[in-house]
PyMOL CGO cylinders between C-alpha atoms (Angstrom):
from pymol import cmd
from pymol.cgo import CYLINDER

trace = [
    CYLINDER, 0.00, 0.00, 0.00, 1.52, 3.33, -1.05, 0.3, 1, 1, 1, 1, 1, 1,
    CYLINDER, 1.52, 3.33, -1.05, 0.12, 6.68, 0.07, 0.3, 1, 1, 1, 1, 1, 1,
    CYLINDER, 0.12, 6.68, 0.07, 1.22, 9.97, -1.38, 0.3, 1, 1, 1, 1, 1, 1,
    CYLINDER, 1.22, 9.97, -1.38, -0.11, 13.49, -1.40, 0.3, 1, 1, 1, 1, 1, 1,
    CYLINDER, -0.11, 13.49, -1.40, 1.39, 16.14, -3.63, 0.3, 1, 1, 1, 1, 1, 1,
    CYLINDER, 1.39, 16.14, -3.63, 5.15, 15.91, -3.11, 0.3, 1, 1, 1, 1, 1, 1,
    CYLINDER, 5.15, 15.91, -3.11, 4.98, 13.73, 0.03, 0.3, 1, 1, 1, 1, 1, 1,
    CYLINDER, 4.98, 13.73, 0.03, 5.31, 9.96, -0.48, 0.3, 1, 1, 1, 1, 1, 1,
    CYLINDER, 5.31, 9.96, -0.48, 4.98, 7.84, 2.64, 0.3, 1, 1, 1, 1, 1, 1,
    CYLINDER, 4.98, 7.84, 2.64, 6.93, 4.58, 3.05, 0.3, 1, 1, 1, 1, 1, 1,
    CYLINDER, 6.93, 4.58, 3.05, 5.07, 1.60, 1.56, 0.3, 1, 1, 1, 1, 1, 1,
    CYLINDER, 5.07, 1.60, 1.56, 3.07, -0.59, 3.91, 0.3, 1, 1, 1, 1, 1, 1,
    CYLINDER, 3.07, -0.59, 3.91, 3.43, -4.30, 3.17, 0.3, 1, 1, 1, 1, 1, 1,
    CYLINDER, 3.43, -4.30, 3.17, 0.17, -6.09, 3.89, 0.3, 1, 1, 1, 1, 1, 1,
    CYLINDER, 0.17, -6.09, 3.89, 0.43, -9.64, 5.30, 0.3, 1, 1, 1, 1, 1, 1,
    CYLINDER, 0.43, -9.64, 5.30, -2.11, -10.91, 2.77, 0.3, 1, 1, 1, 1, 1, 1,
    CYLINDER, -2.11, -10.91, 2.77, -4.48, -9.66, 0.13, 0.3, 1, 1, 1, 1, 1, 1,
    CYLINDER, -4.48, -9.66, 0.13, -7.40, -8.01, 1.96, 0.3, 1, 1, 1, 1, 1, 1,
    CYLINDER, -7.40, -8.01, 1.96, -10.22, -9.74, 0.03, 0.3, 1, 1, 1, 1, 1, 1,
    CYLINDER, -10.22, -9.74, 0.03, -11.16, -11.81, -3.03, 0.3, 1, 1, 1, 1, 1, 1,
    CYLINDER, -11.16, -11.81, -3.03, -10.91, -8.84, -5.40, 0.3, 1, 1, 1, 1, 1, 1,
    CYLINDER, -10.91, -8.84, -5.40, -7.39, -8.94, -6.84, 0.3, 1, 1, 1, 1, 1, 1,
    CYLINDER, -7.39, -8.94, -6.84, -7.78, -5.70, -8.78, 0.3, 1, 1, 1, 1, 1, 1,
    CYLINDER, -7.78, -5.70, -8.78, -5.40, -2.85, -8.20, 0.3, 1, 1, 1, 1, 1, 1,
    CYLINDER, -5.40, -2.85, -8.20, -6.64, 0.69, -7.90, 0.3, 1, 1, 1, 1, 1, 1,
    CYLINDER, -6.64, 0.69, -7.90, -5.18, 4.14, -8.13, 0.3, 1, 1, 1, 1, 1, 1,
    CYLINDER, -5.18, 4.14, -8.13, -7.27, 6.74, -6.37, 0.3, 1, 1, 1, 1, 1, 1,
    CYLINDER, -7.27, 6.74, -6.37, -7.01, 10.32, -7.57, 0.3, 1, 1, 1, 1, 1, 1,
    CYLINDER, -7.01, 10.32, -7.57, -8.30, 13.09, -5.36, 0.3, 1, 1, 1, 1, 1, 1,
    CYLINDER, -8.30, 13.09, -5.36, -8.32, 16.12, -7.62, 0.3, 1, 1, 1, 1, 1, 1,
    CYLINDER, -8.32, 16.12, -7.62, -9.96, 19.46, -8.15, 0.3, 1, 1, 1, 1, 1, 1,
    CYLINDER, -9.96, 19.46, -8.15, -10.87, 21.01, -11.50, 0.3, 1, 1, 1, 1, 1, 1,
    CYLINDER, -10.87, 21.01, -11.50, -9.83, 17.98, -13.59, 0.3, 1, 1, 1, 1, 1, 1,
    CYLINDER, -9.83, 17.98, -13.59, -12.22, 16.08, -15.82, 0.3, 1, 1, 1, 1, 1, 1,
    CYLINDER, -12.22, 16.08, -15.82, -12.22, 12.26, -15.41, 0.3, 1, 1, 1, 1, 1, 1,
    CYLINDER, -12.22, 12.26, -15.41, -11.64, 11.81, -19.15, 0.3, 1, 1, 1, 1, 1, 1,
    CYLINDER, -11.64, 11.81, -19.15, -8.46, 13.90, -18.99, 0.3, 1, 1, 1, 1, 1, 1,
    CYLINDER, -8.46, 13.90, -18.99, -7.11, 11.69, -16.18, 0.3, 1, 1, 1, 1, 1, 1,
    CYLINDER, -7.11, 11.69, -16.18, -8.11, 8.59, -18.19, 0.3, 1, 1, 1, 1, 1, 1,
    CYLINDER, -8.11, 8.59, -18.19, -6.26, 9.72, -21.32, 0.3, 1, 1, 1, 1, 1, 1,
    CYLINDER, -6.26, 9.72, -21.32, -3.19, 10.66, -19.27, 0.3, 1, 1, 1, 1, 1, 1,
    CYLINDER, -3.19, 10.66, -19.27, -3.13, 7.20, -17.65, 0.3, 1, 1, 1, 1, 1, 1,
    CYLINDER, -3.13, 7.20, -17.65, -3.46, 5.47, -21.03, 0.3, 1, 1, 1, 1, 1, 1,
    CYLINDER, -3.46, 5.47, -21.03, -0.53, 7.49, -22.41, 0.3, 1, 1, 1, 1, 1, 1,
    CYLINDER, -0.53, 7.49, -22.41, 1.59, 6.86, -19.29, 0.3, 1, 1, 1, 1, 1, 1,
    CYLINDER, 1.59, 6.86, -19.29, 0.94, 3.11, -19.41, 0.3, 1, 1, 1, 1, 1, 1,
    CYLINDER, 0.94, 3.11, -19.41, 1.39, 2.84, -23.17, 0.3, 1, 1, 1, 1, 1, 1,
    CYLINDER, 1.39, 2.84, -23.17, -2.19, 1.57, -23.37, 0.3, 1, 1, 1, 1, 1, 1,
    CYLINDER, -2.19, 1.57, -23.37, -4.27, 1.92, -26.49, 0.3, 1, 1, 1, 1, 1, 1,
    CYLINDER, -4.27, 1.92, -26.49, -7.12, 4.43, -26.31, 0.3, 1, 1, 1, 1, 1, 1,
    CYLINDER, -7.12, 4.43, -26.31, -10.07, 2.60, -24.77, 0.3, 1, 1, 1, 1, 1, 1,
    CYLINDER, -10.07, 2.60, -24.77, -7.93, 0.08, -22.82, 0.3, 1, 1, 1, 1, 1, 1,
    CYLINDER, -7.93, 0.08, -22.82, -8.65, 1.95, -19.59, 0.3, 1, 1, 1, 1, 1, 1,
    CYLINDER, -8.65, 1.95, -19.59, -12.14, 2.57, -18.27, 0.3, 1, 1, 1, 1, 1, 1,
    CYLINDER, -12.14, 2.57, -18.27, -13.77, 4.85, -15.74, 0.3, 1, 1, 1, 1, 1, 1,
    CYLINDER, -13.77, 4.85, -15.74, -15.23, 2.97, -12.80, 0.3, 1, 1, 1, 1, 1, 1,
    CYLINDER, -15.23, 2.97, -12.80, -17.47, 4.25, -10.05, 0.3, 1, 1, 1, 1, 1, 1,
    CYLINDER, -17.47, 4.25, -10.05, -16.79, 2.83, -6.59, 0.3, 1, 1, 1, 1, 1, 1,
    CYLINDER, -16.79, 2.83, -6.59, -19.49, 3.19, -3.95, 0.3, 1, 1, 1, 1, 1, 1,
    CYLINDER, -19.49, 3.19, -3.95, -18.28, 6.66, -2.97, 0.3, 1, 1, 1, 1, 1, 1,
    CYLINDER, -18.28, 6.66, -2.97, -18.84, 10.13, -4.39, 0.3, 1, 1, 1, 1, 1, 1,
    CYLINDER, -18.84, 10.13, -4.39, -16.18, 9.82, -7.07, 0.3, 1, 1, 1, 1, 1, 1,
    CYLINDER, -16.18, 9.82, -7.07, -15.24, 7.99, -10.22, 0.3, 1, 1, 1, 1, 1, 1,
    CYLINDER, -15.24, 7.99, -10.22, -12.02, 6.17, -10.93, 0.3, 1, 1, 1, 1, 1, 1,
    CYLINDER, -12.02, 6.17, -10.93, -9.99, 4.77, -13.80, 0.3, 1, 1, 1, 1, 1, 1,
    CYLINDER, -9.99, 4.77, -13.80, -9.39, 1.06, -14.31, 0.3, 1, 1, 1, 1, 1, 1,
    CYLINDER, -9.39, 1.06, -14.31, -6.78, -0.31, -16.77, 0.3, 1, 1, 1, 1, 1, 1,
]
cmd.load_cgo(trace, "trace")
């Protein structure tokens, strides 16, 4: 588990086991004045993914996320 905010990156926390059955990995972006599609396209470019390889997902909170 890695937490970072702005320029501060905290030491990683190594979990003893995977917390549940869902083996997906998530990046959570807490942003202001950025459109989800802009974040999505940036992630695709950063990962070398083809356009459309990543998708916006909506977890059960007041935000949306990106899944690749």
